[in-house]
C-alpha positions in Angstrom: 48.4 -71.0 7.3 49.1 -70.2 10.3 51.6 -67.8 9.5 52.7 -63.6 10.7 52.3 -63.0 6.8 49.4 -64.7 4.6 51.2 -67.0 1.4 49.4 -65.2 -1.7 47.7 -67.0 -4.1 46.6 -67.1 -7.4 44.2 -68.2 -9.1 43.3 -68.5 -12.2 40.0 -70.5 -13.7 38.0 -69.1 -16.2 34.4 -71.9 -14.5 32.7 -69.1 -12.4 31.2 -71.0 -9.9 34.2 -73.1 -9.7 36.4 -70.1 -9.3 34.3 -68.6 -6.6 34.1 -71.7 -4.2 37.6 -72.4 -4.7 38.2 -68.6 -3.8 36.3 -68.9 -0.8 37.7 -71.6 0.1 41.5 -70.6 0.4 40.3 -67.4 1.8 38.9 -69.9 4.6 42.1 -71.5 4.5 44.2 -68.3 5.7 45.4 -67.4 2.1 45.4 -64.0 0.7 43.9 -64.4 -3.4 43.9 -62.8 -6.7 41.5 -64.0 -9.3 41.4 -64.3 -13.0 39.8 -65.7 -15.8 42.2 -66.0 -19.0 45.4 -66.7 -19.5 46.8 -62.9 -20.6 45.7 -61.8 -17.6 47.6 -64.4 -15.2 51.0 -63.4 -16.8 50.2 -60.3 -15.8 49.4 -60.6 -12.6 52.8 -63.0 -11.9 55.1 -60.1 -14.0 52.8 -57.3 -11.4 52.6 -59.6 -8.6 54.5 -61.8 -5.9 52.4 -64.8 -5.9 53.4 -68.5 -3.2 51.5 -70.6 -5.8 49.6 -70.3 -8.5 46.7 -72.2 -9.8 45.7 -72.9 -12.9 43.1 -73.9 -15.0 44.5 -75.2 -18.7 41.6 -74.3 -21.2 41.5 -70.8 -20.6 40.3 -68.1 -22.7 42.5 -66.2 -24.7 46.1 -68.2 -23.9 45.9 -71.4 -22.4 47.4 -73.1 -19.3 50.7 -74.5 -20.4 51.8 -71.1 -22.9 51.0 -69.6 -19.4 53.5 -71.5 -17.3 55.8 -71.3 -20.3 56.1 -67.7 -20.0 56.1 -67.8 -16.2 58.8 -70.3 -16.6 61.4 -68.6 -19.6 61.2 -65.4 -16.5 62.9 -67.8 -14.1 59.9 -67.4 -11.6 60.2 -70.4 -9.2 56.6 -70.0 -7.9 54.7 -73.4 -7.7 52.3 -74.5 -10.3 48.9 -76.4 -10.0 47.4 -77.0 -13.0 43.6 -77.8 -12.8 42.1 -79.8 -15.7 39.7 -81.5 -17.2 42.0 -84.2 -18.9 43.2 -86.5 -17.1 45.1 -88.9 -19.7 49.1 -90.1 -19.0 50.1 -88.1 -21.5 47.9 -84.6 -20.6 49.6 -85.2 -17.1 52.9 -85.7 -18.2 53.0 -83.0 -20.8 51.6 -80.2 -18.0 54.8 -81.4 -15.9 57.2 -81.2 -18.7 56.5 -77.7 -19.0 57.3 -76.9 -15.7 53.6 -77.8 -13.4 54.7 -79.1 -9.6 51.5 -80.2 -9.7 48.6 -81.4 -11.7 44.8 -82.5 -10.7 41.9 -83.8 -12.7 38.2 -82.5 -12.7 36.1 -83.5 -10.4 38.4 -83.6 -7.7 38.2 -83.8 -4.0 38.2 -80.4 -2.0 40.1 -81.2 1.1 42.7 -82.8 -1.2 43.6 -80.0 -3.3 43.4 -77.6 -0.1 46.1 -80.6 1.1 47.9 -80.0 -2.3 48.3 -76.1 -2.5 49.7 -76.0 1.4 52.2 -78.9 0.6 53.1 -76.7 -2.5 53.9 -73.6 -0.2 56.1 -75.3 2.6 57.6 -77.2 -0.1 59.2 -74.0 -1.2 59.6 -72.4 1.0 61.5 -74.5 2.6 63.4 -74.6 -1.1 63.7 -70.4 -0.4 65.1 -70.2 3.2 67.9 -70.6 2.8 70.8 -70.5 6.3 71.2 -67.5 7.4 73.6 -65.2 7.0 75.5 -64.8 10.6 74.9 -60.9 12.2 78.8 -59.5 11.3 79.5 -60.0 7.7 82.4 -60.1 5.7 83.4 -60.0 2.1 86.3 -58.4 0.4 87.5 -55.7 1.9 83.8 -54.3 3.7 82.3 -55.2 6.4 78.2 -55.1 7.2 76.9 -55.5 10.5 73.7 -56.6 10.4 72.1 -56.3 13.9 73.9 -52.3 14.7 72.2 -51.3 10.8 75.8 -50.6 10.2 79.0 -50.5 7.5 82.4 -50.2 6.6 82.9 -50.0 3.4 85.4 -50.4 0.9 87.5 -47.2 1.9 87.7 -47.9 5.3 84.2 -45.2 6.0 81.4 -46.1 8.4 77.5 -45.7 7.1 74.0 -46.3 8.6 72.2 -48.7 6.8 68.3 -48.2 7.0 66.6 -51.2 8.1 65.7 -52.0 4.0 68.8 -51.3 3.2 70.1 -53.8 6.2 67.4 -56.1 5.0 68.0 -56.0 1.1 71.6 -56.6 1.8 70.1 -59.5 3.9 68.3 -61.4 1.1 71.0 -60.3 -1.5 74.0 -62.5 0.8 71.5 -65.0 1.4 71.1 -66.3 -1.8 74.3 -64.9 -3.2 74.9 -66.1 -7.2 71.3 -66.5 -7.5 69.4 -63.6 -8.8 66.9 -62.6 -6.6 63.4 -61.4 -8.3 62.4 -58.1 -7.9 59.2 -59.2 -7.0 60.6 -61.0 -4.2 62.2 -58.7 -2.7 59.6 -55.5 -2.4 57.7 -58.5 -1.1 60.3 -59.8 1.1 61.4 -56.5 2.3 58.6 -54.0 1.6 55.9 -56.5 2.1 53.5 -55.2 -1.0 51.3 -57.2 -2.7 51.3 -54.7 -5.4 54.7 -52.8 -5.9 56.0 -49.8 -7.0 59.0 -49.9 -9.6 61.8 -51.2 -10.3 63.7 -48.1 -9.2 63.0 -47.8 -6.3 65.3 -51.1 -5.4 67.9 -49.5 -8.8 68.4 -46.5 -6.0 69.6 -49.2 -3.5 71.7 -51.3 -6.0 73.4 -48.2 -6.2 73.9 -47.3 -2.8 75.8 -50.2 -1.8 77.9 -49.7 -5.0 79.0 -46.6 -3.5 79.2 -47.8 -0.1 81.1 -51.5 -1.3 81.9 -51.5 -5.0 86.4 -50.6 -6.7 84.6 -49.9 -9.7 80.8 -48.7 -9.5 81.0 -49.0 -13.4 81.8 -52.5 -13.2 80.4 -54.3 -10.3 82.1 -57.2 -8.2 79.0 -57.5 -5.7 76.1 -56.4 -6.7 74.4 -57.1 -10.4 71.5 -55.8 -12.2 69.7 -58.8 -14.8 68.1 -56.2 -16.7 64.1 -58.4 -16.5 64.0 -60.7 -14.2 66.2 -59.5 -10.7 69.0 -58.7 -8.8 72.4 -60.6 -7.2 75.0 -60.7 -5.1 78.1 -62.0 -5.8 81.9 -62.8 -3.3 84.7 -63.4 -6.2 
């Protein structure tokens, strides 16, 4: 992947030799790879880190791949999931896709084909996630944000200077207007971390935005926290 930021992949595979081989080949392609060998560890990694793709073996110890996938989808996580499985019946494939998988490959598989599928899933997801960019000057209600100048005019007509990260977070939320943006995605895009600090970091930014733009900061019209999931900008 010839990109400024490497795409990150979670590889959940308990067969040691296969895990090592896949991790090596994915890293040679330029991906950042986190490898785990059981379902519980996979679910924990997804809760704590941002991934562009998950490669999920179905027959994992502690929690199987299907259960892991179901848990991920409950969290409203749209990360693409590629199942690997020794089960090759049509019923198994259908089950994997029904439970939230985006692709399904049976073992043994062709490595070159797997790498191509990985690339296509990541590229497709990036196109879906990339929204139309907001203009340099954006207005909502009585408020105005000038992204180029990193400043804004709030509800009371006061001018505020924005930090670079405040401007980046505002742009990300506005680009995804009406949709919940997960804390993992925010921290990956705005802070560039792969392992993150606490949600309080973002909460403090949201509190600032409410101070700048909301008539009543306790009854937010524009900036919302969605407990356990992320944050949302709405414009009514």
